[in-house]
ChimeraX commands (.cxc) that place a marker at each C-alpha (Angstrom):
marker #1 position 13.12,7.30,-22.40 radius 0.5
marker #1 position 12.27,7.70,-18.72 radius 0.5
marker #1 position 15.06,6.72,-16.32 radius 0.5
marker #1 position 14.16,3.69,-14.23 radius 0.5
marker #1 position 14.61,5.42,-10.82 radius 0.5
marker #1 position 11.85,7.85,-11.79 radius 0.5
marker #1 position 9.28,5.08,-12.31 radius 0.5
marker #1 position 8.84,4.66,-8.56 radius 0.5
marker #1 position 6.93,7.94,-7.98 radius 0.5
marker #1 position 4.58,7.02,-10.82 radius 0.5
marker #1 position 3.62,3.67,-9.25 radius 0.5
marker #1 position 3.48,5.00,-5.67 radius 0.5
marker #1 position 0.34,7.03,-6.28 radius 0.5
marker #1 position -1.55,4.02,-7.61 radius 0.5
marker #1 position -0.54,1.98,-4.57 radius 0.5
marker #1 position -1.62,4.66,-2.11 radius 0.5
marker #1 position -4.92,5.41,-3.84 radius 0.5
marker #1 position -5.94,1.82,-4.52 radius 0.5
marker #1 position -5.01,0.37,-1.11 radius 0.5
marker #1 position -6.62,3.17,0.89 radius 0.5
marker #1 position -9.65,3.22,-1.43 radius 0.5
marker #1 position -10.07,-0.57,-1.22 radius 0.5
marker #1 position -9.70,-0.48,2.55 radius 0.5
marker #1 position -12.35,2.24,2.83 radius 0.5
marker #1 position -14.76,0.29,0.58 radius 0.5
marker #1 position -14.35,-2.85,2.71 radius 0.5
marker #1 position -14.63,-0.97,5.99 radius 0.5
marker #1 position -17.83,0.66,4.75 radius 0.5
marker #1 position -19.21,-2.67,3.59 radius 0.5
marker #1 position -18.55,-4.20,7.00 radius 0.5
marker #1 position -20.13,-1.42,9.03 radius 0.5
marker #1 position -22.77,0.11,6.78 radius 0.5
marker #1 position -26.38,-0.07,7.91 radius 0.5
marker #1 position -27.82,-0.05,4.36 radius 0.5
marker #1 position -27.90,-3.74,3.42 radius 0.5
marker #1 position -28.27,-3.23,-0.34 radius 0.5
marker #1 position -24.90,-1.41,-0.53 radius 0.5
marker #1 position -22.87,-3.99,1.39 radius 0.5
marker #1 position -22.25,-6.51,-1.39 radius 0.5
marker #1 position -21.36,-3.96,-4.12 radius 0.5
marker #1 position -19.02,-2.16,-1.71 radius 0.5
marker #1 position -17.41,-5.46,-0.67 radius 0.5
marker #1 position -16.85,-6.48,-4.29 radius 0.5
marker #1 position -15.51,-3.03,-5.13 radius 0.5
marker #1 position -13.19,-3.16,-2.13 radius 0.5
marker #1 position -11.82,-6.58,-2.99 radius 0.5
marker #1 position -11.27,-5.62,-6.63 radius 0.5
marker #1 position -9.62,-2.35,-5.65 radius 0.5
marker #1 position -7.34,-4.14,-3.17 radius 0.5
marker #1 position -6.41,-6.69,-5.86 radius 0.5
marker #1 position -5.45,-3.85,-8.21 radius 0.5
marker #1 position -3.63,-2.21,-5.29 radius 0.5
marker #1 position -1.67,-5.44,-4.80 radius 0.5
marker #1 position -0.50,-5.33,-8.43 radius 0.5
marker #1 position 0.45,-1.66,-8.05 radius 0.5
marker #1 position 2.25,-2.47,-4.79 radius 0.5
marker #1 position 4.40,-5.10,-6.47 radius 0.5
marker #1 position 5.34,-2.60,-9.22 radius 0.5
marker #1 position 6.01,0.06,-6.56 radius 0.5
marker #1 position 8.23,-2.21,-4.48 radius 0.5
marker #1 position 10.24,-3.36,-7.52 radius 0.5
marker #1 position 10.71,0.18,-8.83 radius 0.5
marker #1 position 11.56,1.38,-5.32 radius 0.5
marker #1 position 14.15,-1.36,-4.97 radius 0.5
marker #1 position 15.72,-0.28,-8.28 radius 0.5
marker #1 position 15.66,3.36,-7.18 radius 0.5
marker #1 position 17.30,2.43,-3.86 radius 0.5
marker #1 position 20.35,1.13,-5.71 radius 0.5
marker #1 position 20.53,3.77,-8.46 radius 0.5
marker #1 position 19.74,7.14,-6.84 radius 0.5
marker #1 position 22.70,9.11,-5.52 radius 0.5
marker #1 position 22.47,9.69,-1.78 radius 0.5
marker #1 position 24.26,11.35,1.09 radius 0.5
marker #1 position 24.84,9.40,4.31 radius 0.5
marker #1 position 21.85,11.13,5.93 radius 0.5
marker #1 position 19.52,10.58,2.96 radius 0.5
marker #1 position 20.67,6.96,2.68 radius 0.5
marker #1 position 19.54,6.31,6.27 radius 0.5
marker #1 position 16.20,8.01,5.55 radius 0.5
marker #1 position 15.82,5.88,2.42 radius 0.5
marker #1 position 16.51,2.70,4.40 radius 0.5
marker #1 position 13.88,3.79,6.96 radius 0.5
marker #1 position 11.36,4.35,4.13 radius 0.5
marker #1 position 12.16,0.93,2.68 radius 0.5
marker #1 position 11.62,-0.71,6.08 radius 0.5
marker #1 position 8.19,0.90,6.35 radius 0.5
marker #1 position 7.40,-0.14,2.77 radius 0.5
marker #1 position 8.18,-3.77,3.62 radius 0.5
marker #1 position 6.02,-3.46,6.75 radius 0.5
marker #1 position 3.18,-2.22,4.53 radius 0.5
marker #1 position 3.58,-5.20,2.23 radius 0.5
marker #1 position 3.73,-7.68,5.13 radius 0.5
marker #1 position 0.64,-6.16,6.77 radius 0.5
marker #1 position -1.25,-6.38,3.49 radius 0.5
marker #1 position -0.28,-10.04,2.99 radius 0.5
marker #1 position -1.09,-10.94,6.60 radius 0.5
marker #1 position -4.54,-9.38,6.30 radius 0.5
marker #1 position -5.30,-11.11,3.03 radius 0.5
marker #1 position -4.10,-14.49,4.31 radius 0.5
marker #1 position -6.10,-14.10,7.52 radius 0.5
marker #1 position -9.23,-13.10,5.58 radius 0.5
marker #1 position -8.87,-16.01,3.17 radius 0.5
marker #1 position -8.28,-18.42,6.05 radius 0.5
marker #1 position -11.43,-17.26,7.85 radius 0.5
marker #1 position -13.42,-17.41,4.63 radius 0.5
marker #1 position -12.15,-20.92,3.77 radius 0.5
marker #1 position -12.92,-22.11,7.30 radius 0.5
marker #1 position -16.49,-20.84,6.89 radius 0.5
marker #1 position -16.15,-18.44,9.82 radius 0.5
marker #1 position -17.02,-15.25,7.95 radius 0.5
marker #1 position -17.79,-13.74,4.59 radius 0.5
marker #1 position -14.86,-12.60,2.53 radius 0.5
marker #1 position -13.59,-9.23,3.73 radius 0.5
marker #1 position -15.49,-9.12,7.03 radius 0.5
marker #1 position -12.65,-10.00,9.46 radius 0.5
marker #1 position -10.18,-7.63,7.86 radius 0.5
marker #1 position -11.09,-4.41,9.69 radius 0.5
marker #1 position -8.09,-4.35,12.08 radius 0.5
marker #1 position -5.70,-5.17,9.25 radius 0.5
marker #1 position -7.25,-2.57,6.97 radius 0.5
marker #1 position -6.91,0.16,9.59 radius 0.5
marker #1 position -3.32,-0.89,10.30 radius 0.5
marker #1 position -2.60,-0.99,6.57 radius 0.5
marker #1 position -3.88,2.55,6.08 radius 0.5
marker #1 position -1.87,3.91,9.03 radius 0.5
marker #1 position 1.34,2.15,7.98 radius 0.5
marker #1 position 0.83,3.18,4.35 radius 0.5
marker #1 position 0.38,6.84,5.32 radius 0.5
marker #1 position 3.58,6.76,7.42 radius 0.5
marker #1 position 5.44,5.09,4.52 radius 0.5
marker #1 position 4.15,7.71,2.07 radius 0.5
marker #1 position 5.18,10.52,4.41 radius 0.5
marker #1 position 8.68,9.10,4.69 radius 0.5
marker #1 position 8.89,8.71,0.90 radius 0.5
marker #1 position 7.71,12.26,0.33 radius 0.5
marker #1 position 10.33,13.45,2.78 radius 0.5
marker #1 position 13.01,11.79,0.64 radius 0.5
marker #1 position 11.94,13.90,-2.32 radius 0.5
marker #1 position 11.05,17.21,-0.67 radius 0.5
marker #1 position 13.61,17.29,2.15 radius 0.5
marker #1 position 16.57,15.47,0.60 radius 0.5
marker #1 position 15.81,16.06,-3.10 radius 0.5
marker #1 position 16.29,12.42,-4.05 radius 0.5
marker #1 position 15.21,11.37,-7.53 radius 0.5
marker #1 position 14.93,14.94,-8.78 radius 0.5
marker #1 position 16.39,15.46,-12.26 radius 0.5
marker #1 position 19.14,18.07,-12.12 radius 0.5
marker link #1:1,2 radius 0.2
marker link #1:2,3 radius 0.2
marker link #1:3,4 radius 0.2
marker link #1:4,5 radius 0.2
marker link #1:5,6 radius 0.2
marker link #1:6,7 radius 0.2
marker link #1:7,8 radius 0.2
marker link #1:8,9 radius 0.2
marker link #1:9,10 radius 0.2
marker link #1:10,11 radius 0.2
marker link #1:11,12 radius 0.2
marker link #1:12,13 radius 0.2
marker link #1:13,14 radius 0.2
marker link #1:14,15 radius 0.2
marker link #1:15,16 radius 0.2
marker link #1:16,17 radius 0.2
marker link #1:17,18 radius 0.2
marker link #1:18,19 radius 0.2
marker link #1:19,20 radius 0.2
marker link #1:20,21 radius 0.2
marker link #1:21,22 radius 0.2
marker link #1:22,23 radius 0.2
marker link #1:23,24 radius 0.2
marker link #1:24,25 radius 0.2
marker link #1:25,26 radius 0.2
marker link #1:26,27 radius 0.2
marker link #1:27,28 radius 0.2
marker link #1:28,29 radius 0.2
marker link #1:29,30 radius 0.2
marker link #1:30,31 radius 0.2
marker link #1:31,32 radius 0.2
marker link #1:32,33 radius 0.2
marker link #1:33,34 radius 0.2
marker link #1:34,35 radius 0.2
marker link #1:35,36 radius 0.2
marker link #1:36,37 radius 0.2
marker link #1:37,38 radius 0.2
marker link #1:38,39 radius 0.2
marker link #1:39,40 radius 0.2
marker link #1:40,41 radius 0.2
marker link #1:41,42 radius 0.2
marker link #1:42,43 radius 0.2
marker link #1:43,44 radius 0.2
marker link #1:44,45 radius 0.2
marker link #1:45,46 radius 0.2
marker link #1:46,47 radius 0.2
marker link #1:47,48 radius 0.2
marker link #1:48,49 radius 0.2
marker link #1:49,50 radius 0.2
marker link #1:50,51 radius 0.2
marker link #1:51,52 radius 0.2
marker link #1:52,53 radius 0.2
marker link #1:53,54 radius 0.2
marker link #1:54,55 radius 0.2
marker link #1:55,56 radius 0.2
marker link #1:56,57 radius 0.2
marker link #1:57,58 radius 0.2
marker link #1:58,59 radius 0.2
marker link #1:59,60 radius 0.2
marker link #1:60,61 radius 0.2
marker link #1:61,62 radius 0.2
marker link #1:62,63 radius 0.2
marker link #1:63,64 radius 0.2
marker link #1:64,65 radius 0.2
marker link #1:65,66 radius 0.2
marker link #1:66,67 radius 0.2
marker link #1:67,68 radius 0.2
marker link #1:68,69 radius 0.2
marker link #1:69,70 radius 0.2
marker link #1:70,71 radius 0.2
marker link #1:71,72 radius 0.2
marker link #1:72,73 radius 0.2
marker link #1:73,74 radius 0.2
marker link #1:74,75 radius 0.2
marker link #1:75,76 radius 0.2
marker link #1:76,77 radius 0.2
marker link #1:77,78 radius 0.2
marker link #1:78,79 radius 0.2
marker link #1:79,80 radius 0.2
marker link #1:80,81 radius 0.2
marker link #1:81,82 radius 0.2
marker link #1:82,83 radius 0.2
marker link #1:83,84 radius 0.2
marker link #1:84,85 radius 0.2
marker link #1:85,86 radius 0.2
marker link #1:86,87 radius 0.2
marker link #1:87,88 radius 0.2
marker link #1:88,89 radius 0.2
marker link #1:89,90 radius 0.2
marker link #1:90,91 radius 0.2
marker link #1:91,92 radius 0.2
marker link #1:92,93 radius 0.2
marker link #1:93,94 radius 0.2
marker link #1:94,95 radius 0.2
marker link #1:95,96 radius 0.2
marker link #1:96,97 radius 0.2
marker link #1:97,98 radius 0.2
marker link #1:98,99 radius 0.2
marker link #1:99,100 radius 0.2
marker link #1:100,101 radius 0.2
marker link #1:101,102 radius 0.2
marker link #1:102,103 radius 0.2
marker link #1:103,104 radius 0.2
marker link #1:104,105 radius 0.2
marker link #1:105,106 radius 0.2
marker link #1:106,107 radius 0.2
marker link #1:107,108 radius 0.2
marker link #1:108,109 radius 0.2
marker link #1:109,110 radius 0.2
marker link #1:110,111 radius 0.2
marker link #1:111,112 radius 0.2
marker link #1:112,113 radius 0.2
marker link #1:113,114 radius 0.2
marker link #1:114,115 radius 0.2
marker link #1:115,116 radius 0.2
marker link #1:116,117 radius 0.2
marker link #1:117,118 radius 0.2
marker link #1:118,119 radius 0.2
marker link #1:119,120 radius 0.2
marker link #1:120,121 radius 0.2
marker link #1:121,122 radius 0.2
marker link #1:122,123 radius 0.2
marker link #1:123,124 radius 0.2
marker link #1:124,125 radius 0.2
marker link #1:125,126 radius 0.2
marker link #1:126,127 radius 0.2
marker link #1:127,128 radius 0.2
marker link #1:128,129 radius 0.2
marker link #1:129,130 radius 0.2
marker link #1:130,131 radius 0.2
marker link #1:131,132 radius 0.2
marker link #1:132,133 radius 0.2
marker link #1:133,134 radius 0.2
marker link #1:134,135 radius 0.2
marker link #1:135,136 radius 0.2
marker link #1:136,137 radius 0.2
marker link #1:137,138 radius 0.2
marker link #1:138,139 radius 0.2
marker link #1:139,140 radius 0.2
marker link #1:140,141 radius 0.2
marker link #1:141,142 radius 0.2
marker link #1:142,143 radius 0.2
marker link #1:143,144 radius 0.2
marker link #1:144,145 radius 0.2
marker link #1:145,146 radius 0.2
marker link #1:146,147 radius 0.2
view
């Protein structure tokens, strides 16, 4: 059986791929000149972000478990706390963007997905920083590596 702390790296890749992919689909749908591609890209982006949300929940839960079960040094513990802070910022940014988009859509001010561009760009930047910090935990500190 796979140890629970090692589930986190498995879920992380789905979160990164789906959230960045969904953000790119929506950004393209908002700024693409070819009208016939806008709706399919928007639907693809929203579906991909929804799947990314599910992956993010699994990633956060498995990361939380890993935080309390992986052996650390004082230096790696501080780096892990920094990574967890960025992960929570990623989750908050995602929720804020979705809530803002749904609010604008419900108020009839825009089509679903259109006002999300600033949030999507912020989400991608924050997610990349979070991923870098998580990769640093593995490759610099050796956390979660089976000995």
